[in-house]
Backbone as CSV, one residue per row, in Angstrom:
resi,resn,N_x,N_y,N_z,CA_x,CA_y,CA_z,C_x,C_y,C_z
1,MET,19.755,-31.393,49.712,18.969,-32.654,49.498,18.177,-33.128,48.190
2,GLN,18.324,-34.129,47.635,18.019,-34.670,46.208,17.076,-35.695,46.544
3,VAL,15.964,-35.560,45.161,15.050,-36.637,45.285,15.081,-37.277,43.962
4,GLN,15.236,-38.548,43.638,15.223,-39.183,43.049,14.214,-40.111,42.444
5,LEU,13.002,-40.024,41.548,11.977,-40.622,41.380,12.246,-41.784,40.306
6,PRO,11.114,-42.968,40.440,11.221,-43.732,39.603,11.260,-43.387,37.942
7,LYS,11.674,-44.148,37.194,11.674,-43.394,35.611,10.388,-43.116,35.210
8,GLU,9.482,-44.033,35.832,7.797,-44.025,35.260,7.402,-42.794,35.460
9,GLN,7.415,-42.027,37.175,7.159,-41.301,37.781,7.426,-40.193,37.205
10,GLU,9.140,-40.114,36.967,9.740,-38.925,36.098,9.535,-38.474,35.273
11,GLN,9.281,-39.461,34.150,8.313,-39.380,32.592,7.105,-38.553,33.037
12,ALA,6.195,-39.250,33.335,4.718,-38.752,33.999,4.869,-37.667,34.432
13,LEU,5.554,-36.955,35.540,5.742,-35.779,35.816,6.141,-34.423,34.705
14,TYR,7.762,-35.059,33.767,7.905,-34.255,32.922,6.215,-34.188,31.519
15,LYS,5.781,-34.809,31.352,4.490,-34.900,30.742,3.658,-33.735,31.380
16,HIS,3.291,-34.095,32.141,2.391,-33.379,32.884,2.834,-31.740,32.897
17,VAL,3.998,-31.577,33.542,4.593,-29.871,33.517,4.728,-29.777,31.666
18,SER,5.050,-30.191,31.113,4.805,-29.890,29.546,3.647,-29.641,29.281
19,ASP,2.443,-30.097,29.511,1.299,-30.005,29.241,0.851,-28.386,29.517
20,VAL,0.615,-28.470,31.101,0.664,-27.465,31.809,1.132,-26.105,30.746
21,LEU,2.796,-26.257,30.529,2.927,-25.279,29.902,2.273,-25.061,28.916
22,SER,2.061,-26.058,27.983,1.571,-25.686,26.648,0.601,-25.288,26.480
23,LYS,-0.649,-25.744,27.689,-1.728,-25.230,27.733,-1.678,-23.347,28.133
24,ALA,-0.491,-23.164,29.161,-0.896,-21.773,29.485,-0.171,-20.987,28.182
25,ILE,0.584,-21.666,27.505,1.177,-21.034,25.914,0.146,-20.383,25.019
26,ASP,-0.727,-21.880,24.730,-1.726,-21.444,23.965,-2.881,-20.418,24.690
27,ASN,-3.008,-20.195,25.616,-4.305,-19.137,26.450,-3.501,-17.910,26.097
28,VAL,-1.937,-17.720,26.250,-1.562,-16.209,26.010,-1.586,-15.984,24.760
29,GLU,-1.622,-16.826,23.723,-1.193,-16.645,22.265,-3.020,-16.390,21.985
30,ASN,-3.800,-16.898,22.606,-5.177,-16.516,22.007,-5.491,-15.650,23.195
31,LYS,-5.339,-15.019,24.055,-5.387,-13.666,24.512,-5.077,-12.604,23.531
32,ALA,-3.722,-12.727,23.106,-3.106,-11.908,22.385,-3.153,-11.966,21.122
33,ASN,-4.109,-12.847,20.515,-4.233,-12.883,18.887,-3.295,-13.236,17.980
34,LEU,-2.428,-13.570,18.698,-1.274,-14.401,17.796,-1.674,-15.362,17.028
35,ASN,-2.877,-16.271,16.749,-2.945,-17.363,16.338,-3.562,-17.035,15.049
36,THR,-4.518,-15.311,15.046,-5.156,-15.255,14.015,-4.684,-14.466,12.818
37,PRO,-5.239,-14.420,11.553,-4.603,-13.862,10.528,-4.785,-12.751,10.327
38,TRP,-5.938,-12.131,11.347,-6.361,-10.710,11.242,-5.940,-9.752,12.406
39,ILE,-5.542,-8.948,12.203,-5.461,-7.266,13.247,-6.782,-6.476,13.154
40,LYS,-7.476,-6.538,14.183,-8.482,-5.716,14.250,-8.129,-4.001,14.421
41,GLY,-8.241,-3.134,13.725,-7.900,-1.838,14.428,-6.914,-1.286,14.031
42,LYS,-6.697,0.036,13.751,-5.647,0.506,13.616,-4.679,0.793,15.002
43,LYS,-5.059,0.696,15.723,-4.188,0.530,17.019,-3.688,-0.583,17.054
44,GLN,-4.500,-1.765,17.300,-3.709,-3.277,16.678,-2.638,-3.164,15.937
45,ALA,-2.856,-2.363,14.737,-1.793,-2.670,13.682,-0.368,-1.926,13.769
46,CYS,-0.855,-0.742,14.897,0.322,0.085,14.997,0.787,-0.879,15.576
47,LYS,0.394,-1.499,16.610,1.205,-2.211,17.723,1.629,-3.385,16.972
48,TRP,1.362,-4.045,16.461,2.044,-5.488,15.704,3.040,-4.821,14.926
49,LEU,3.031,-3.815,13.996,3.902,-3.241,13.351,5.168,-2.375,13.741
50,ASN,4.846,-1.855,15.016,5.877,-1.171,16.015,5.892,0.459,15.343
51,VAL,4.378,0.707,15.055,5.168,2.185,14.228,3.829,2.776,15.194
52,SER,4.168,4.761,14.470,2.964,5.468,14.998,1.867,5.083,14.069
53,PRO,1.058,5.867,14.774,-0.713,5.772,13.685,-0.357,6.791,12.604
54,GLN,0.575,7.988,12.732,1.064,8.686,11.486,1.657,7.706,10.465
55,SER,2.764,6.911,10.861,3.200,6.052,9.618,2.363,4.975,9.139
56,LEU,1.358,4.717,9.987,0.414,3.773,9.628,-0.089,4.215,8.521
57,ASN,-0.709,5.898,8.576,-1.694,6.330,7.897,-0.662,6.582,6.569
58,LYS,0.581,6.780,6.522,0.927,6.915,5.066,1.108,5.341,4.669
59,LEU,1.703,4.787,5.239,1.562,3.348,4.726,-0.104,2.795,4.040
60,MET,-0.646,3.160,4.581,-2.106,2.873,3.912,-2.220,3.785,2.516
61,THR,-2.187,5.070,2.950,-2.066,6.140,1.784,-1.432,5.422,0.240
62,ARG,-0.136,5.111,0.938,0.583,4.368,-0.309,0.351,3.005,-0.576
63,GLY,-0.498,2.580,-0.503,-1.157,1.315,-0.567,-1.183,-0.050,0.298
64,LEU,-0.999,0.514,1.659,-0.861,-0.996,2.170,-2.327,-1.085,2.496
65,PRO,-2.670,-2.908,2.579,-3.816,-3.394,2.282,-4.434,-3.273,3.876
66,VAL,-5.887,-2.647,3.468,-6.544,-2.570,4.528,-7.648,-2.769,4.168
67,HIS,-8.871,-3.845,5.057,-10.389,-4.331,4.774,-11.083,-3.104,5.583
68,TYR,-12.016,-2.542,4.756,-13.557,-1.887,5.785,-14.436,-2.470,6.007
69,LEU,-15.044,-2.096,7.115,-16.383,-2.862,7.592,-16.870,-1.303,7.912
70,ASP,-17.445,-0.606,6.575,-17.755,0.589,6.503,-19.151,0.561,7.781
71,ASP,-20.161,-0.357,7.976,-21.574,0.019,8.253,-21.047,-0.265,9.904
72,MET,-19.783,-0.677,10.358,-19.457,-0.997,11.047,-18.195,0.250,12.145
73,GLY,-17.841,0.512,11.148,-16.689,1.643,11.395,-15.406,1.053,12.101
74,ILE,-15.229,-0.316,11.333,-14.165,-1.294,11.749,-13.319,-1.055,10.574
75,CYS,-12.033,-1.361,10.537,-11.275,-1.798,9.643,-9.859,-3.013,10.297
76,PHE,-9.931,-3.949,9.266,-9.014,-5.254,9.378,-7.875,-4.764,8.533
77,PHE,-6.860,-5.733,8.851,-5.576,-5.916,8.281,-5.102,-7.403,8.428
78,ASN,-4.914,-7.911,6.877,-4.433,-9.631,7.087,-2.729,-9.318,7.313
79,LYS,-2.517,-10.201,8.129,-1.060,-10.060,8.341,-0.388,-10.601,7.246
80,ARG,-0.736,-11.986,6.359,-0.325,-12.283,5.311,0.187,-11.011,4.427
81,GLU,-1.194,-10.385,4.010,-1.260,-9.471,3.083,-0.200,-7.888,3.513
82,VAL,0.094,-7.466,4.605,0.612,-6.508,5.024,2.330,-7.328,5.309
83,THR,2.257,-7.982,5.463,3.925,-8.843,5.524,4.703,-8.829,4.013
84,LYS,3.572,-9.164,3.309,3.921,-9.280,1.234,4.124,-7.705,1.019
85,TYR,3.339,-6.591,1.775,3.022,-5.594,0.825,4.782,-4.890,1.388
86,LEU,5.006,-5.146,2.743,6.853,-4.845,3.028,7.572,-4.979,2.585
87,LEU,7.261,-6.574,2.220,8.565,-7.539,1.531,8.726,-6.811,0.598
88,GLU,7.412,-6.338,-0.720,7.594,-5.667,-1.795,8.275,-4.422,-1.999
89,GLN,7.926,-3.702,-0.716,8.358,-2.109,-1.230,9.752,-1.870,-0.956
């Protein structure tokens, strides 16, 4: 069985499905922090770089840029800075 929609309805349906998918993708990206330039914590940095905690510590010892909030015990990594550092090695 095949259903043929008028061109106007076909376009409206396509736009609606496209909008729903775009919103779903945006929600996933926001929940996964893909839209932020910052990575919070070593665990997330390891996950983003796909390295072990030991490898991340070695990179930090060798100069990988990291930003600390000492009073909160939190570190942050800037994705652009990390990428630049790795490309320069």
